[in-house]
N, C-alpha and C positions, 0 to 999 in steps of 0.2 A: 217377667220372663223375656218379653220382647226386647226390652231395654238392654238386658244382659247380653242377648245375642248380638245386638248392634255393637256393644262395647267390644266383644270378642272379635267381630269382623273388622272393626276399626284398628284393633291392636295387630291383627294379622296383616292388614294392608300396610300399616306403618312399618312393620318389620320387613315386608317385601321391598318397600320403597327405600329403606335404609340400606338393605343389602344391595339393591340395584345401584344406589348412589355410591356405596363403597366400592363396588366392582368397577364403576365408571372412573372413580378416582384412581384406583389401582391401574386401570388401563392407561390413563393419562400419564401416570408415573412411569410406566413401562415405555410409552412412546417418546417421552422426553427425559433422557438421562440427566443426572444431576450435574455432570460436568458441562461447562459452557464457556464460550469466549464472546466478546463483542468487539468487532473490528471493521475495517474498511476494505472493500473489494478493490484490489489493485490490478488484477488481471482476470480476464474471463476466457477460459479455454473451452474446447468442445465438450469435455466431460468433467471439468473441475474448475473451482475458483481458487485464486490465490488471495488470502486474507491477511492483512497487516493488523497486528494487535499488540499493544504494550511493547513496542519496539522489537517484536518478533514476527515470524511469518508462519502461516499454516496452509497446507493444501487441503481443500474441502471438496470431496467428490459430489458431483451432481447426479449420480446414478439414481437416487431416490427422490429427486426433486423435479417437479414440473414447472417451477417458477422461472422467470427470466430475470437476470441480474445484470447490472451495468457497472462499469468502473466508477468508483466513488460511493456506491451504495454502502450504507452502514447496516450490518447484519449481526444477528446473534446465532451462534452455532452451538447446538447441543451435540455431545458425542460420548461414546462409551469409554474409549481409551485412546492412547496416542502411540504412534510408532516413531522410534527415535531416528528420524531422518531430518534433513534440512532442505526445505522448510519442514516443520513438524507435520506429520500426517494424522488427521483426526479420523477415527474409525466410526463407521455407521452414523454419519452426521445427519442432523435435522436442521435445516437452515430456515431462519425466520427473518424477513425483511423488517428493518427498524425505521430507517428514514433515508431519503435521497441526499446524496452528497454531491460533490463535483469531481471533475477529472483532472485536478491540478497536477497529480503525479504523472499522469499520462502526458499532459502538456509539456512538462519539464523533460520527460523522457524523449519526446519528439524533438524538442529544442536541442537536447544534447546530440541526438542522432544527426540533426542537420549541421550543427557546428562541427561535429566529428569529421564529416565528409568534406568540409572546407579546408583547403590547404592540406591535403592528405599526406604530404611529405613529412609533416610534423608527427605522423603516426608510425613512421617507419621503425621497425624493430623494437616497438615498445612491448613490455610485458605487464604493465600495470597502468591504472588510471586512478588519479587522486581527485576527489571532489572537495573543494573549499566552499562550504555552505554556512560558515560561521556568521555571516552577515546577511543571511537569506531567510528571513522569518516567514516567508510565504509558505514554507513547508515546516511542519512540526517535527520533532525528533523521530517519531514513529515513521513519518512519511519519508524523511531523509534516509533512514535505514532501508526502507522498501525500495527507494530509488536506486541505491547502491546495488541491491540484489538484481533488479531488473536490468541495469546496465551490464552487470557482470554476466548475467545469463545470455544477453543479446550478443555481446562481443567476445565472450569466452576469455576474458582477461580479469586479473585480480583488481577489485575496486574497493576503495576505502575512503573515508573522510579524513582529510589532512590539509594543512596549510603548507606553504613553502618552507616555513621554519620547521614544521614537523618532519618533512621529508629530509631536510638537511640533518636534523638530529638523528634520524633513522639511518643515515648513510645512503639515502636514495637520491640525493641531489647535492650539487655543489652550489656556490653562491648564486650563479646565474644560469645553471644548466641542470636539466633532468636527463641523464643519459638514456634511461630505459623506460621512461614513462611520460605522461602528460598531466598537467594540472588544469582542471576545469574549475573556474571560479565564478560564482553567481553572487551578486550583491543587489539588495533591494534599495532603490532610490526613493520610491514613494509607493504606498500601498493603501488601498481601501478594500471594503468588502467585495467590490465589483471591478476593481481596476488595479493594475500593477505597472510600475515603471522600474526597469532593472538594467543592470550591466552584466556582461558575461565576457570571460576571457578563456582562451585555450592557449596554454603556455608550455613551451618545450625549452626555450632558452631566451637570452636577451635579444638574440637576432632571429628567433623563431617563435613568433606568437601572433595571434590575431585577437582583435578586440571589437566588441559591439557595445555601443552605448545608446541610451535613450530608446531602449526596446520597450514596447508596450503590449500589455495583455488585458483583455476584457472578459468579463463573465456575462454570458447571455444564455438563458434557459439551462442553467446548471452546467454549462460547457465553457471552458476557458479556451481562448484562441489568442495567439501572439503574433506580433509583427516585429521583425528585426529593424533596428534603427541604423545609426551611423557606424560605418565599418572603418577599421584602421588595422595596419599590419606592420610588424617590425621584423 
């Protein structure tokens, strides 16, 4: 009789544990929606992150997060639904840190801003900026797309990736002249995991352009910093 009572108690306890385990699993499912993206943090604002993923961009609210994120971090974002904005807005996000990245997008944005302010007469009356990144493997396609958005947001000008030939074919440039825009070209000369040598050009016309060659950048403590090299003007 005593053995039977023990068996009954064991079955009751097992049932309670299963029920508790099931409820815990259901709670986790509710906390983490099925929809998710994995991407790179390209901007950190007071109340949201801008995340680049699969050559697209998403705005992720920090309202429900107490964590600290930095530019370059790789994150996974779970969300309930999306709002059709650009960048895409992810509703009720839960953000999980995946790994530390680096700030290469931020570095190239800072480089562009510095070059943009040099010889400002080249910027007079422009309404677009073209980026020629075809020979700049330092950034992947997703990061190049993100860079265009960041520059467009900062300068309130139309920004796209294009070569001089593309601009001529689109009717935006003549053989040696871009009447209403500038072309910013970046070229990798040498690249390793922790160093970069590159050239950059800001071009408006055959008689209106600046060039920097033998520019160098180094990675230390997950942070890229650059130094401009030799300067030329036409």
